[in-house]
C-alpha positions in Angstrom: -32.3 -9.1 -27.4 -33.2 -8.7 -23.9 -34.4 -5.4 -22.7 -31.7 -2.9 -21.5 -31.3 -2.3 -18.2 -29.7 0.4 -16.2 -26.6 0.7 -14.3 -25.7 3.9 -12.7 -27.1 5.9 -15.5 -24.9 3.6 -18.2 -27.1 1.9 -21.1 -26.7 -2.0 -20.7 -27.8 -4.2 -23.2 -27.9 -7.8 -22.7 -27.6 -10.7 -25.3 -27.5 -14.9 -25.1 -24.4 -16.3 -25.8 -23.7 -20.1 -25.6 -26.0 -20.8 -23.1 -25.3 -17.5 -20.7 -26.1 -13.9 -20.9 -23.6 -11.3 -21.0 -24.6 -7.5 -19.8 -22.0 -5.1 -21.4 -22.3 -1.3 -20.9 -22.8 0.4 -24.4 -21.1 3.5 -23.8 -18.0 5.0 -21.3 -15.2 2.7 -20.0 -17.3 0.3 -18.1 -17.8 -3.2 -18.7 -19.9 -5.4 -16.6 -20.7 -9.4 -16.9 -23.4 -11.4 -15.4 -24.5 -14.9 -15.9 -28.1 -15.8 -17.3 -31.1 -13.4 -16.7 -32.8 -15.7 -14.6 -30.0 -15.4 -12.2 -29.1 -11.6 -12.1 -31.2 -11.1 -9.0 -28.7 -13.6 -7.4 -25.8 -11.6 -8.9 -25.6 -8.0 -6.9 -22.1 -7.5 -7.5 -23.3 -7.1 -11.2 -26.4 -5.8 -11.2 -27.5 -3.5 -8.2 -26.7 0.1 -8.3 -24.9 0.0 -5.2 -22.0 -1.8 -6.3 -22.1 -2.1 -10.2 -20.4 1.3 -11.1 -16.4 0.5 -11.4 -14.2 0.2 -14.2 -12.9 -3.5 -15.0 -12.2 -3.2 -18.7 -13.0 -6.6 -19.1 -14.8 -7.5 -22.7 -16.4 -10.7 -23.2 -13.4 -12.5 -24.8 -11.8 -15.5 -23.5 -10.4 -13.9 -20.5 -14.0 -13.6 -19.3 -14.8 -17.3 -20.3 -12.0 -18.2 -18.4 -12.6 -16.2 -15.3 -16.5 -17.8 -15.5 -15.3 -21.1 -15.5 -12.6 -20.6 -12.4 -15.5 -19.0 -10.7 -18.2 -22.2 -11.2 -15.2 -24.8 -10.3 -13.9 -22.7 -7.2 -17.5 -21.8 -6.2 -18.4 -26.1 -6.0 -14.9 -25.8 -3.6 -16.3 -23.1 -1.8 -19.7 -25.0 -0.9 -17.8 -28.1 0.0 -15.4 -26.2 2.4 -18.8 -24.4 4.2 -20.2 -27.8 4.7 -17.3 -28.7 6.6 -17.1 -25.6 8.2 -19.5 -25.4 10.4 -20.6 -22.5 12.1 -17.8 -19.8 12.7 -15.9 -19.2 15.8 -16.7 -15.4 15.3 -20.2 -15.6 15.2 -20.6 -13.9 18.5 -18.6 -10.6 17.3 -20.3 -7.6 16.7 -20.0 -6.2 13.3 -21.5 -4.5 9.9 -24.5 -6.2 8.3 -23.4 -7.4 4.8 -25.5 -6.1 1.9 -24.0 -8.7 -0.7 -23.5 -12.4 -0.4 -20.8 -12.4 -2.9 -18.9 -9.5 -2.0 -19.7 -9.2 2.0 -18.5 -5.9 3.4 -15.7 -5.7 1.0 -17.3 -3.1 -1.0 -17.6 -0.9 1.9 -14.0 -0.7 2.7 -12.0 -2.2 -0.4 -14.1 0.3 -2.5 -14.9 3.0 -0.2 -14.5 6.8 -1.4 -12.0 7.6 1.1 -9.4 5.3 3.3 -10.6 4.6 6.7 -14.0 6.0 6.6 -15.9 2.8 7.1 -13.5 1.4 9.8 -13.5 4.6 11.4 -17.1 4.1 11.8 -17.1 0.4 12.7 -14.2 1.0 15.1 -16.4 3.8 17.2 -19.5 1.4 17.5 -17.8 -1.9 17.8 -14.2 -1.3 19.7 -11.0 -2.2 18.7 -12.0 -5.4 16.8 -15.1 -6.6 14.8 -16.4 -9.2 12.4 -16.9 -8.1 8.8 -18.2 -10.4 6.1 -15.8 -11.7 3.3 -16.6 -13.1 -0.4 -19.7 -15.5 -0.2 -20.7 -15.1 3.7 -16.9 -15.9 5.1 -16.6 -14.7 8.5 -13.3 -12.3 8.7 -11.8 -10.5 11.7 -10.9 -7.2 11.4 -8.3 -5.6 14.1 -7.0 -2.2 15.1 -6.0 -3.4 19.1 -2.4 -2.8 19.7 -2.1 -6.4 21.6 -3.9 -8.0 18.9 -1.6 -6.4 16.4 1.6 -7.1 18.3 0.7 -10.5 18.7 0.1 -11.5 15.0 3.0 -9.2 13.6 5.4 -9.7 16.4 4.9 -13.0 19.0 3.5 -15.1 16.4 4.3 -13.6 12.9 5.4 -17.1 11.4 2.0 -18.1 12.2 -0.1 -15.8 10.6 1.4 -16.0 7.0 0.1 -13.7 4.1 -3.5 -14.5 2.4 -2.7 -16.8 -0.5 -4.6 -13.9 -2.8 -2.0 -11.2 -1.4 0.7 -13.7 -1.5 0.4 -14.5 -5.2 -0.3 -10.7 -6.2 2.7 -9.9 -4.9 4.6 -12.8 -6.5 3.4 -11.6 -10.2 4.9 -8.5 -9.3 8.2 -9.0 -7.9 8.9 -12.7 -8.6 10.4 -14.7 -5.6 11.6 -11.4 -3.8 11.5 -11.0 0.4 8.1 -9.5 0.1 6.4 -12.8 -0.9 8.2 -15.8 0.9 7.2 -17.2 4.2 8.3 -19.5 6.8 12.1 -21.1 6.7 12.7 -18.9 3.1 11.8 -15.5 4.5 14.3 -16.0 7.5 17.3 -17.0 4.7 16.3 -14.1 2.7 16.0 -11.3 5.4 19.4 -12.4 7.2 21.3 -11.8 4.0 19.6 -8.5 3.3 19.8 -7.2 6.7 23.3 -6.5 6.1 22.5 -4.3 3.5 20.4 -1.8 5.7 23.0 -1.5 8.8 22.5 2.0 10.1 26.4 3.1 9.2 25.8 2.0 5.8 22.5 3.9 5.6 23.9 7.4 6.8 26.1 7.3 4.1 23.2 7.7 1.4 22.6 11.3 2.9 24.8 12.7 0.0 22.5 11.3 -2.4 19.3 12.3 -1.0 19.9 15.6 -0.9 21.6 15.8 -4.1 18.5 14.7 -5.7 16.5 16.8 -3.5 18.2 19.9 -4.8 17.8 18.8 -8.1 13.8 18.7 -7.4 14.0 22.2 -5.9 15.8 23.7 -8.8 13.2 22.3 -11.2 10.8 23.5 -9.3 12.4 27.0 -9.3 12.1 26.7 -12.9 8.6 25.9 -13.3 8.0 28.5 -10.6 10.1 31.3 -13.1 7.7 30.8 -16.0 4.7 31.1 -13.9 2.9 34.5 -14.6 1.8 34.7 -10.4 4.8 33.0 -9.4 2.8 30.3 -7.2 2.1 27.5 -10.2 -0.3 24.8 -9.2 2.2 21.6 -9.2 1.2 17.9 -8.7 3.8 17.2 -5.9 2.8 13.4 -6.0 4.3 12.9 -9.6 7.5 15.1 -9.0 8.1 13.2 -5.6 7.6 9.9 -7.4 10.0 10.9 -9.9 12.3 12.0 -7.1 12.2 8.9 -4.9 12.6 6.5 -8.1 15.8 8.3 -9.0 17.3 8.0 -5.4 16.6 4.4 -5.1 17.9 3.8 -8.9 21.2 5.2 -7.7 21.2 4.3 -3.7 19.6 1.1 -4.3 21.4 -0.3 -7.6 23.8 2.8 -8.8 21.4 3.0 -11.8 20.0 6.0 -13.3 16.5 6.0 -13.7 16.6 9.6 -15.0 13.3 10.4 -14.0 13.5 13.7 -13.2 15.4 14.6 -16.2 12.2 12.9 -18.3 14.5 10.2 -19.3 13.1 7.9 -22.2 14.0 4.8 -19.7 12.2 1.7 -20.8 11.9 0.7 -17.4 10.8 4.0 -15.9 7.9 4.1 -18.8 6.9 0.4 -17.9 6.7 1.6 -14.3 4.7 4.6 -15.0 2.0 2.5 -17.1 2.1 -0.4 -14.5 1.0 1.8 -11.7 -2.4 1.7 -12.2 -3.0 -1.8 -12.9 -0.9 -2.8 -10.0 -2.9 -0.9 -7.7 -6.6 -0.9 -8.9 -8.4 -3.9 -7.2 -11.8 -4.0 -8.4 -15.0 -5.9 -7.1 -14.5 -8.6 -9.7 -10.9 -9.1 -8.7 -12.1 -9.4 -5.0 -14.2 -12.3 -5.8 -12.1 -14.2 -8.3 -9.1 -13.6 -5.6 -11.3 -15.0 -3.1 -11.0 -18.7 -4.7 -7.4 -18.5 -5.1 -6.8 -20.0 -1.7 -8.5 -23.3 -3.2 -5.9 -23.5 -6.2 -2.6 -25.8 -6.2 0.3 -23.4 -6.5 1.1 -24.9 -10.1 -2.4 -23.5 -11.5 -1.7 -20.2 -9.2 1.5 -19.6 -11.3 -0.3 -19.8 -14.9 -3.0 -17.0 -13.6 -0.4 -14.4 -15.1 -1.3 -15.4 -18.3 -4.5 -14.9 -18.6 -5.3 -12.3 -21.5 -5.8 -9.4 -19.4 -3.9 -6.1 -19.2 -3.1 -6.3 -15.6 -1.5 -9.7 -15.9 -0.2 -8.9 -19.4 1.6 -5.9 -17.6 2.6 -7.7 -14.5 4.2 -10.1 -17.0 6.2 -7.8 -19.0 7.3 -5.8 -16.3 8.6 -8.5 -14.2 10.6 -10.0 -17.0 11.9 -6.4 -18.2 13.0 -6.0 -14.7 14.7 -9.1 -14.4 16.7 -8.6 -17.2 17.7 -4.8 -15.8 18.3 -6.7 -12.6 20.5 -9.2 -14.2 22.7 -6.2 -15.5 22.8 -4.8 -12.4 24.4 -7.8 -10.4 26.6 -8.3 -13.2 27.8 -4.8 -13.1 28.1 -5.1 -9.1 29.9 -8.2 -9.4 32.7 -6.5 -11.6 32.9 -3.3 -9.3 33.2 -5.6 -6.6 33.5 -2.4 -3.7 30.2 -0.8 -4.7 28.2 1.2 -1.8 25.0 0.9 -3.4 22.4 -1.6 -1.6 22.6 -4.3 -4.0 26.5 -4.2 -4.1 26.5 -4.4 -0.3 24.0 -7.3 -0.6 26.1 -9.3 -3.0 28.9 -9.3 -0.9 27.0 -10.5 1.7 25.6 -13.4 0.1 28.9 -14.0 -0.9 30.0 -14.7 2.7 27.4 -16.5 3.8 27.4 -20.7 4.1 26.3 -22.2 0.7 23.3 -23.6 2.1 21.9 -20.6 3.4 22.9 -17.9 0.7 20.7 -16.6 -1.9 20.2 -18.5 -5.1 20.9 -16.2 -8.4 17.2 -15.9 -9.1 16.4 -15.1 -5.7 19.4 -12.2 -6.0 17.6 -11.0 -8.9 14.3 -10.9 -7.6 15.2 -8.7 -4.8 16.0 -5.7 -7.0 12.1 -5.6 -8.2 11.1 -5.8 -4.4 13.9 -3.0 -3.4 12.3 -0.6 -6.1 8.6 -1.5 -5.5 9.1 -0.7 -1.4 11.5 1.6 -1.6 9.9 4.2 -4.0 6.4 4.8 -3.8 5.8 4.6 0.2 8.3 7.3 0.9 6.8 9.6 -2.3 3.2 8.9 -0.9 4.2 9.7 2.7 5.7 13.1 1.7 3.1 14.1 -0.5 0.6 14.0 2.5 2.8 15.6 4.8 3.1 18.4 2.3 -0.8 18.3 2.0 -1.3 18.5 5.6 1.5 21.5 5.6 -0.7 23.3 2.9 -4.0 22.7 5.4 -1.9 23.8 8.6 0.0 27.0 7.9 0.8 27.7 11.4 2.7 24.2 11.7 4.8 25.1 8.4 5.5 28.6 9.3 7.1 26.9 12.7 9.2 24.6 10.5 10.0 27.3 8.2 11.5 28.8 11.6 13.4 26.2 13.1 15.0 25.0 9.7 16.1 28.8 9.2 17.6 29.0 12.7 19.8 25.7 12.0 20.8 27.1 8.8 22.3 30.3 10.5 23.8 28.2 12.9 25.8 25.7 10.6 26.4 28.2 7.9 26.3 27.0 4.2 27.5 22.9 4.5 24.7 20.4 4.4 22.3 19.6 7.1 23.8 16.3 8.7 21.6 13.6 10.1 21.9 15.0 13.7 20.8 18.4 12.1 18.0 16.8 10.8 16.5 14.7 13.8 17.0 17.9 15.9 14.5 19.6 13.7 12.0 18.6 16.5 9.3 20.3 15.1 9.3 19.1 11.5 10.1 15.6 12.6 7.0 15.7 14.8 5.1 17.0 11.8 6.4 13.8 9.5 5.6 11.5 12.5 1.8 13.1 12.6 1.4 12.9 8.8 2.5 9.4 8.7 0.1 8.7 11.8 -2.9 10.1 10.2 -2.0 8.8 6.7 -0.3 5.6 6.6 0.1 4.3 3.0 0.1 0.5 3.7 -3.8 1.2 5.6 -4.3 -2.6 5.7 -2.8 -5.9 5.7 -4.6 -9.2 5.3 -2.8 -12.4 7.1 -4.3 -15.9 7.5 -4.0 -18.0 10.6 -2.1 -21.1 10.5 -3.3 -22.8 13.4 -6.3 -22.4 15.8 -5.5 -19.9 18.0 -6.4 -17.0 20.7 -6.0 -13.2 19.8 -5.4 -10.9 22.8 -6.7 -7.6 23.4 -5.5 -4.4 25.1 -8.9 -3.2 25.2 -11.8 -5.3 26.3 -15.0 -5.5 23.5 -18.7 -6.4 24.1 -19.8 -9.1 22.1 -23.4 -9.5 20.7 -24.7 -11.7 23.5 -23.2 -8.8 25.9 -20.3 -10.7 27.2 -17.3 -8.5 27.8 -14.0 -10.4 26.5 -10.4 -9.7 26.1 -9.2 -12.5 24.1 -10.9 -13.7 20.7 -10.2 -17.5 19.5 -10.0 -18.3 16.0 -10.0 -21.4 13.7 -7.4 -22.5 11.5 -7.8 -20.6 8.4 -9.3 -17.6 9.4 -8.7 -14.5 7.5 -7.9 -11.5 9.5 -7.8 -7.7 8.1 -5.1 -5.7 10.5 -6.6 -2.1 9.8 -3.4 -0.2 10.1 -5.3 3.1 9.1 -8.0 2.3 12.5 -5.0 1.6 14.6 -3.5 4.8 14.0 -6.8 6.8 15.1 -7.5 5.0 17.8 -8.2 7.3 20.7 -7.3 4.6 23.4 -3.7 4.8 22.1 -3.3 8.6 20.7 -5.8 10.4 22.7 -9.3 11.6 22.2 -7.9 14.0 19.3 -6.5 11.3 17.6 -8.7 12.2 14.2 -7.3 15.7 14.4 -4.0 17.0 13.2 -1.8 17.7 16.5 1.8 17.3 15.7 2.3 18.0 19.3 1.1 14.6 20.6 4.5 13.3 19.6 6.3 15.5 22.6 3.6 14.5 25.1 3.0 10.8 24.7 3.7 8.4 27.5 5.8 5.7 25.6 5.8 3.4 29.0 2.2 3.5 28.6 2.2 2.2 24.9 2.3 -1.4 23.4 5.6 -1.6 21.7 4.2 -2.4 17.9 5.8 0.0 15.0 9.2 0.3 14.3 9.4 4.1 14.2 7.6 6.2 16.9 5.1 3.1 17.5 3.5 4.1 13.9 2.9 0.9 12.1 3.3 2.4 8.6 6.6 -0.2 8.0 4.8 -3.0 9.7 6.4 -4.6 12.3 7.6 -7.6 13.6 9.5 -10.6 11.8 8.0 -8.9 8.7 8.9 -5.3 9.3 10.4 -3.5 6.7 14.1 -3.8 6.2 14.6 -0.3 4.8 12.9 1.8 7.2 15.6 3.8 8.4 16.4 4.6 4.8 13.2 5.9 4.3 13.0 8.0 7.4 16.3 9.7 6.4 15.4 10.1 3.0 11.9 11.8 4.0 13.6 14.0 6.4 16.3 15.3 3.8 13.9 16.0 1.1 11.3 17.6 3.8 14.1 19.7 5.0 15.3 21.0 1.2 12.0 21.6 -0.1 10.4 23.4 3.1 13.9 25.5 3.4 13.0 26.9 -0.2 9.2 26.6 -0.9 6.0 27.1 0.8 3.0 25.2 0.2 -0.9 26.2 -0.2 -4.2 24.5 -1.2 -5.6 25.7 -4.4 -9.2 26.6 -4.8 -11.0 23.6 -3.9 -13.2 22.7 -6.8 -14.4 18.9 -7.9 -11.4 19.0 -10.3 -8.9 19.4 -7.0 -10.5 18.0 -4.1 -8.3 15.3 -2.7 -9.8 12.0 -2.0 -7.4 9.0 0.1 -8.1 6.4 -2.3 -7.9 3.1 -0.7 -6.0 1.0 -3.7 -3.3 -1.3 -2.4 -1.8 1.6 -1.1 -3.4 4.8 -0.2 -2.7 7.3 -2.8 -4.1 10.7 -3.6 -6.4 11.4 -6.0 -9.7 13.6 -7.6 -12.7 12.0 -8.5 -13.1 10.8 -12.0 -9.2 9.8 -11.9 -7.0 6.9 -12.4 -3.8 8.2 -11.1 -2.2 9.8 -8.4 -2.7 13.5 -8.1 -1.9 16.0 -5.7 -2.2 19.3 -6.5 -0.6 22.1 -4.3 0.3 25.9 -5.1 4.1 26.2 -4.6 5.8 29.5 -3.9 9.6 30.2 -3.9 10.9 31.7 -0.4 13.2 34.7 -1.2 
């Protein structure tokens, strides 16, 4: 037995097996694998105290062996690619030094404590674009510059497809839905689906939004009534997630998930168990997925059968949701005149030219896409909104007064779309919360061709040159830092890192580069891949926000390690407390008599 080593206070035992040495934590839920004692110093990913504390829940099983064999094979491909690649064209860009050859700078932004902490520091040091290191020394371009983002998303969108790792991860979750298609297939799917998101059609969903929001309000009133202090600590993240799941079920598919009623619907249970596995992205995953670009699609399609819990749940979830989706499609076809999104999509698809219409399988996979895209994004955006109001009671009071004034004017009828849009104080606060907390905090793309990325704000290179455009080679990976763009002082003002809803009453739109779909925010991406459902999400959030703020006041609980919120940079940015692996946003909620 080799002598034990210590990784972040965990006792580690190592033992030789079949020519390799595997090390594994002897207690706790941590599990770490490395190869050969003689090579441990070359594997900082697995052994250094700075990078070894992560839960990967991988035992020494056939999955580990399969991973290691894939790692070795892909490493040979990587070395071959580097030998042909020569000196990176990004070599003169400034950027942070890498502490790990294997992971580059990825631990500093993919696994940081709070979303954007590293990027904000780098943006302050290097400007609106900089170089970062990817796995095994790869140079990547990270951008927050609005002109660069506009070029990538709008002007040349199809020349910057999703990276192979991102595309395949999405495909494992949603099948062949619009979220993972590219080129002509994407254009064809988007054309058909756009009909289901027309403005008049979406406005008809307001009644459903308000009904579900009222149901949530009553649930909270019941919780408050049983609390001795009439001000319980509620996990608003979970409550809002259940609310938006019910909304997308009814409005999207005429399907009752029953989430607010704690229904034992199997899809709801499977979705809950899927959440952490679908969002958590550990260092080992990052290293493994960096090789996916070298694997042909038939091999990539087999990865979902790896004997890991994450992939097993992906496989089970997609199989289950496809079964539900086929039932939804059959029901919509029989009904014929439904007003839910899926019914409208089916009618639009039937009117298409047979050469351009969606196949049956493509229609089915749009349901999983709509479920994931139309659920957690809205719930998380609202969660951060109420958190900001809990921290800024003066903003909350102004919104309460605004809603009360509208109620006095319209009487007991429900708020209309124009009523909600006219609540300028509430709308500005929602925009400001979305700016500070973009749920999709980063997207990655890869250059399909040699290109030149323009910049709105020139940067200084390592050699001292000032440049306003960055040449890139085909295959360059680009990380679009949405969280950094959202705090760029040149766009949002010198107080860009502060809460100030009034900025949206004062911004000069003529001086801004057109980028985002809503208020020039980039929460819904933009360009050819901009979110089709962004109007749905905005109306939904406004309706829920108005219903809850008309009835409740939010405040922070006493700040202890168990209640202090961090902005966890998973695949989405979610609220968590240290030591937890599930979203949590505890706020004290008081009923306004």
